[in-house]
Backbone as CSV, one residue per row, in Angstrom:
resi,resn,N_x,N_y,N_z,CA_x,CA_y,CA_z,C_x,C_y,C_z
1,MET,50.434,11.522,-11.921,50.201,12.854,-11.770,50.417,13.570,-12.874
2,ARG,49.714,14.623,-13.368,49.936,15.656,-13.843,50.595,16.856,-13.374
3,SER,51.326,17.726,-14.591,51.978,18.654,-14.231,51.190,19.858,-14.046
4,PRO,51.225,21.224,-13.816,50.519,22.338,-13.385,50.060,22.704,-14.931
5,GLN,51.012,22.641,-15.743,50.291,23.078,-17.485,49.790,22.144,-17.916
6,ASP,50.246,20.736,-17.650,48.983,19.718,-17.980,47.770,20.071,-17.589
7,GLU,47.289,20.226,-16.465,46.063,20.642,-15.885,45.473,21.884,-16.043
8,ARG,46.545,22.669,-16.912,45.785,24.194,-16.882,45.328,23.607,-18.449
9,ALA,46.047,23.046,-19.209,45.523,22.532,-20.460,44.264,21.920,-20.566
10,ARG,43.875,20.561,-19.847,42.712,20.272,-19.452,41.551,20.733,-19.376
11,LYS,41.962,21.639,-17.890,40.783,22.985,-17.791,40.554,23.536,-18.933
12,ILE,41.438,24.078,-19.891,40.924,24.734,-20.964,39.981,24.060,-21.855
13,ALA,40.266,22.421,-22.427,39.875,21.997,-23.399,38.574,21.723,-22.589
14,LEU,38.435,21.441,-21.328,36.903,21.056,-20.775,36.131,22.212,-20.903
15,PHE,36.430,23.930,-20.537,36.187,25.086,-20.993,35.007,24.375,-22.128
16,PHE,36.068,24.886,-23.357,35.498,24.498,-24.470,34.583,23.773,-24.711
17,LEU,34.858,22.685,-24.701,33.790,21.106,-24.606,32.221,21.505,-24.291
18,PHE,32.489,22.197,-22.791,31.305,22.600,-22.084,30.686,23.229,-22.462
19,SER,31.237,24.520,-23.141,30.366,25.521,-23.355,30.297,25.602,-25.119
20,LEU,30.848,24.937,-25.591,30.642,25.508,-27.424,29.749,23.838,-27.221
21,ALA,29.741,22.767,-26.382,29.259,21.631,-26.917,29.289,21.061,-28.419
22,ASP,30.233,21.253,-28.837,30.150,20.889,-30.364,31.815,20.301,-30.227
23,GLU,32.090,18.963,-30.427,33.461,18.721,-30.130,34.018,19.150,-31.539
24,ARG,33.843,19.301,-32.613,34.987,19.633,-33.613,35.229,21.080,-33.251
25,VAL,34.346,21.859,-33.031,34.479,23.595,-33.023,35.336,23.854,-31.175
26,ALA,35.018,22.768,-30.580,35.592,23.098,-29.012,37.179,22.255,-29.465
27,LEU,37.771,21.579,-29.658,38.483,20.931,-30.345,39.261,22.236,-31.032
28,HIS,38.850,22.723,-31.762,39.923,23.928,-32.461,40.304,25.061,-31.797
29,ALA,39.043,25.447,-31.000,39.251,26.467,-29.928,40.170,26.542,-28.741
30,ALA,40.372,24.985,-28.295,41.319,24.438,-27.086,42.582,24.454,-27.596
31,HIS,42.278,23.908,-28.910,43.839,24.259,-29.637,44.752,25.219,-29.672
32,LYS,44.020,26.391,-29.980,44.109,27.751,-30.180,44.549,28.500,-29.159
33,ALA,43.765,28.219,-27.734,44.138,28.833,-26.790,45.214,28.176,-26.322
34,ILE,45.471,26.823,-26.003,46.626,26.054,-25.311,47.875,26.700,-25.865
35,ALA,48.070,26.815,-27.343,48.875,27.433,-28.408,49.139,28.317,-27.783
36,GLN,48.656,29.502,-27.792,48.417,30.831,-27.573,48.919,31.140,-26.234
37,PHE,48.371,30.520,-25.041,49.008,30.111,-23.620,50.450,29.793,-23.397
38,LYS,50.830,28.482,-24.228,51.970,28.140,-24.440,53.463,29.260,-24.890
39,ALA,52.572,30.383,-25.654,53.720,30.990,-26.595,53.488,32.036,-25.647
40,SER,52.646,32.621,-24.454,52.907,33.844,-24.025,54.294,33.708,-22.903
41,SER,54.592,34.595,-22.358,55.244,34.522,-21.109,55.050,34.504,-20.042
42,ASN,53.637,34.233,-19.513,52.939,33.879,-18.623,52.972,32.460,-18.235
43,GLU,53.715,31.625,-17.530,54.105,30.676,-17.200,53.369,30.151,-15.838
44,SER,52.568,31.044,-15.444,51.433,30.347,-14.431,50.968,29.297,-15.096
45,ALA,50.421,28.272,-13.907,49.406,27.383,-14.725,48.139,27.580,-13.894
46,LYS,47.982,28.830,-13.292,46.819,29.012,-12.622,45.842,29.544,-13.814
47,ILE,44.685,29.610,-13.871,43.570,30.328,-14.958,43.114,31.402,-13.817
48,ASP,43.603,32.459,-13.922,42.904,33.775,-13.534,42.461,34.636,-13.892
49,ALA,42.001,35.958,-13.880,41.158,36.366,-14.276,41.589,36.871,-15.690
50,GLU,42.616,36.952,-15.698,43.206,37.470,-17.220,42.981,35.959,-18.004
51,THR,43.233,35.398,-17.881,43.211,33.841,-18.800,41.782,33.987,-19.105
52,ILE,40.577,34.095,-17.953,39.508,33.610,-18.079,39.486,34.724,-19.128
53,LYS,39.636,35.921,-19.566,39.635,36.893,-20.349,39.968,36.801,-21.611
54,ALA,41.135,35.927,-21.738,41.104,35.542,-23.057,40.593,34.353,-23.652
55,LEU,40.168,33.489,-22.589,39.377,32.263,-23.163,37.831,32.850,-23.611
56,ARG,37.244,34.110,-22.928,36.073,34.397,-23.610,36.391,35.142,-25.032
57,LYS,37.705,35.364,-25.157,37.810,36.230,-26.842,37.827,35.321,-27.687
58,ILE,38.362,34.171,-27.335,38.491,32.930,-28.004,36.959,32.430,-28.514
59,TYR,36.386,32.220,-27.248,35.038,31.520,-27.224,34.166,32.571,-28.335
60,GLU,34.147,33.848,-28.209,33.359,34.622,-29.001,33.501,34.354,-29.956
61,LYS,34.913,34.716,-30.701,35.371,34.057,-31.845,34.964,32.797,-32.636
62,HIS,34.806,31.865,-31.731,34.302,30.125,-31.982,32.852,29.842,-31.789
63,LYS,32.361,31.012,-31.254,30.522,29.965,-30.997,30.021,30.987,-32.564
64,GLY,30.338,31.771,-33.279,29.869,31.859,-34.433,29.381,30.608,-35.293
65,GLN,30.303,29.644,-35.295,30.599,28.281,-35.714,29.178,27.605,-35.331
66,LEU,28.654,27.388,-34.334,27.754,26.670,-33.883,26.410,27.176,-34.674
67,HIS,25.070,26.023,-34.504,23.925,26.226,-34.605,23.018,25.858,-33.161
68,ARG,23.178,26.742,-32.522,22.394,26.382,-31.217,20.883,25.218,-31.578
69,GLU,20.404,25.358,-32.452,18.957,24.606,-32.963,19.429,23.301,-32.887
70,SER,20.727,23.196,-33.394,21.294,21.651,-33.630,22.144,20.678,-32.286
71,ILE,22.082,22.163,-31.207,22.798,21.420,-30.731,21.542,20.263,-29.950
72,ALA,20.436,20.607,-29.542,19.647,19.779,-28.780,19.306,18.523,-29.441
73,ASN,19.589,17.970,-30.637,19.625,16.705,-31.267,21.235,16.547,-31.835
74,ALA,22.253,17.082,-30.645,23.613,16.620,-31.658,23.722,15.114,-30.341
75,VAL,24.777,14.159,-31.113,25.161,13.378,-30.133,26.270,14.079,-29.342
76,PRO,26.434,13.091,-28.050,27.304,13.750,-27.184,28.806,13.492,-27.889
77,PRO,29.485,14.581,-27.898,31.013,14.422,-28.492,31.045,12.934,-28.016
78,SER,32.466,12.184,-28.798,32.627,11.174,-28.616,34.130,10.936,-27.195
79,SER,34.435,12.103,-26.900,34.884,12.584,-25.953,34.536,12.449,-24.324
80,TRP,33.112,12.982,-24.715,32.617,12.726,-23.127,32.283,11.060,-22.828
81,ASN,33.182,10.489,-21.957,33.205,9.059,-21.673,32.124,9.178,-20.688
82,LEU,30.881,8.736,-20.723,29.472,8.772,-19.504,29.825,7.567,-19.432
83,PRO,29.353,7.265,-17.865,29.002,5.785,-17.303,27.740,5.414,-18.088
84,ALA,27.638,4.250,-18.084,26.534,3.556,-18.700,25.508,3.834,-18.054
85,GLY,24.072,4.191,-18.325,23.431,4.774,-17.982,23.199,6.300,-17.877
86,VAL,24.147,7.199,-18.134,24.501,8.469,-17.837,23.762,9.045,-19.213
87,SER,22.935,9.701,-19.483,22.817,10.784,-20.643,23.314,11.845,-20.616
88,ALA,23.686,12.759,-21.619,24.112,14.168,-22.066,22.961,14.695,-22.279
89,ASN,21.887,13.776,-22.891,20.558,15.079,-23.106,20.637,16.245,-22.214
90,ALA,20.227,16.017,-20.791,19.811,17.141,-20.218,20.819,18.464,-20.485
91,TRP,22.160,18.247,-20.484,23.084,18.984,-21.037,22.839,19.699,-22.303
92,LEU,22.561,18.858,-22.776,22.708,19.823,-24.360,21.270,20.205,-24.858
93,ARG,20.076,19.673,-23.807,18.691,20.559,-23.879,19.278,22.195,-23.056
94,PHE,20.016,22.032,-22.304,20.236,23.062,-21.092,20.934,24.017,-21.887
95,HIS,22.015,23.471,-23.084,22.799,24.237,-23.342,22.056,24.939,-24.739
96,LYS,21.025,24.485,-25.362,19.981,24.648,-26.380,19.052,26.299,-25.564
97,ASN,18.985,25.922,-24.640,17.831,27.200,-23.723,18.319,27.806,-22.992
98,SER,19.614,27.751,-22.671,20.109,28.836,-21.891,20.759,30.180,-22.311
99,SER,21.219,31.000,-21.734,21.963,32.119,-21.969,23.458,31.357,-22.243
100,GLU,24.140,32.592,-23.167,25.632,31.864,-23.258,26.330,32.505,-22.106
101,GLN,25.602,33.321,-21.396,26.429,34.120,-20.244,26.086,33.251,-19.186
102,GLU,25.190,32.501,-19.194,24.724,31.744,-17.823,25.695,30.149,-18.202
103,ILE,25.619,29.729,-19.604,26.502,28.757,-19.787,28.156,28.976,-19.353
104,VAL,28.397,30.019,-19.822,29.951,30.091,-19.376,30.412,30.468,-17.782
105,ALA,29.260,30.571,-17.363,29.836,30.937,-15.802,29.279,30.135,-14.930
106,LEU,28.280,28.780,-15.419,28.119,27.232,-14.855,29.553,26.654,-14.905
107,VAL,30.100,27.142,-16.233,31.495,26.228,-16.392,32.408,26.414,-15.734
108,LEU,32.706,27.608,-15.838,33.956,28.192,-15.062,33.803,27.705,-13.625
109,SER,32.622,28.387,-13.090,32.534,28.168,-11.692,31.972,26.985,-10.949
110,LYS,31.552,26.202,-11.385,31.425,24.662,-10.900,31.933,23.482,-11.884
111,ILE,32.024,23.266,-13.437,32.501,22.619,-13.724,34.202,22.733,-13.366
112,LEU,35.132,23.702,-13.564,35.855,23.866,-13.565,36.936,24.113,-11.972
113,ALA,35.914,24.607,-11.702,35.985,24.833,-10.029,36.823,26.330,-9.871
114,LEU,37.000,27.146,-10.518,37.470,28.703,-10.755,37.314,29.453,-9.753
115,ASP,37.928,29.991,-8.919,37.639,31.311,-8.082,36.332,32.117,-8.559
116,GLU,35.358,32.100,-7.691,34.321,32.738,-8.048,35.129,34.323,-8.357
117,ASP,36.021,35.014,-7.550,36.453,36.579,-7.545,37.275,36.415,-9.205
118,ASP,38.301,35.629,-9.557,38.577,35.221,-11.055,37.815,35.102,-11.867
119,VAL,36.382,34.730,-11.944,35.509,34.479,-12.888,34.698,35.946,-13.002
120,ALA,34.536,36.651,-11.869,33.946,37.971,-12.090,34.775,38.577,-12.845
121,GLN,35.667,38.842,-12.404,36.788,40.047,-12.755,37.104,39.412,-14.285
122,GLY,37.376,37.905,-14.661,37.206,37.910,-16.212,36.301,37.785,-17.135
123,LEU,35.148,37.777,-16.521,34.277,38.247,-17.483,33.386,39.533,-17.222
124,GLY,34.139,40.507,-16.631,33.592,41.741,-16.286,32.515,42.120,-15.878
125,VAL,31.992,41.169,-14.799,30.423,41.547,-13.822,30.989,41.605,-12.235
126,SER,30.561,41.924,-11.426,30.034,41.490,-10.371,30.253,39.667,-9.894
127,PRO,30.572,39.479,-8.627,30.768,38.174,-7.904,28.869,37.840,-7.976
128,GLY,28.369,39.048,-7.257,27.279,38.421,-7.082,26.020,38.207,-8.255
129,THR,26.714,38.871,-9.912,26.480,38.534,-11.084,26.296,36.703,-11.365
130,VAL,27.739,36.170,-11.067,28.282,35.522,-11.309,27.645,34.317,-10.597
131,ARG,27.052,34.564,-9.404,26.328,34.086,-8.405,25.029,33.178,-9.224
132,TYR,24.337,34.741,-9.776,23.054,34.952,-9.977,22.977,33.726,-11.104
133,ARG,24.053,33.896,-12.119,24.040,33.412,-13.940,24.118,31.685,-13.386
134,VAL,24.909,31.304,-12.318,25.320,29.900,-11.514,23.990,29.657,-11.303
135,GLY,23.108,30.282,-10.184,22.015,29.572,-9.587,21.018,29.573,-10.950
136,LYS,20.981,30.893,-11.840,19.915,30.389,-12.631,20.284,28.918,-13.717
137,ALA,21.205,28.969,-13.872,21.499,27.559,-14.462,21.747,26.209,-14.250
138,LEU,22.006,26.357,-12.851,21.776,25.190,-11.897,20.099,24.949,-11.978
139,ARG,19.613,25.504,-11.560,18.207,25.245,-11.387,17.443,24.699,-13.272
140,GLN,17.603,25.746,-14.135,17.450,25.232,-15.338,17.805,23.589,-15.655
141,LEU,19.388,23.813,-15.370,19.596,22.191,-15.458,18.843,21.098,-14.881
142,GLY,18.833,21.590,-13.899,17.809,20.789,-12.870,16.724,20.422,-13.397
143,SER,15.903,21.132,-14.010,14.734,20.836,-14.583,14.599,20.277,-15.716
144,PHE,16.040,20.153,-16.771,15.956,19.401,-17.486,16.259,17.500,-16.829
145,THR,17.210,17.763,-15.991,17.539,16.451,-15.284,16.087,15.750,-14.954
146,GLU,15.182,16.262,-14.101,14.235,15.964,-13.540,13.930,15.517,-14.832
147,LYS,13.553,15.489,-15.828,12.596,15.514,-17.073,13.055,13.864,-17.360
148,GLU,14.148,13.736,-17.045,15.216,12.488,-17.806,14.885,11.223,-16.916
149,VAL,14.256,11.905,-15.511,14.554,10.416,-14.397,12.765,9.821,-14.862
């Protein structure tokens, strides 16, 4: 069983892996974020609005290292242990064609299952805006998965 701090570190790493979709950049960003949170006086294992704000700042610094056009042709990161017959191609196409705001909202809300109010406050938007972005992202991702079937 994971400790609460280990679970927090896992969610931080997943946030960067899915939102940046580049293993090298994501690992660097996650390492930096985890070290920053370990050094802080906040011992809470919960990913709250303040943590989301900090993650967003680190994301903004690292996204400049990405070339969005190359993401669609990228090989899924080796850390994505996908079951046989499952492809990450839809996620990579979604990543290339969607806005950063939609990607980040989807990752925080659905993949990491964080509290919607914390996500909204952490991103500096209303809960309705988070729901809109997630809904739009899910529709777009769904359209890419339908093309694979």
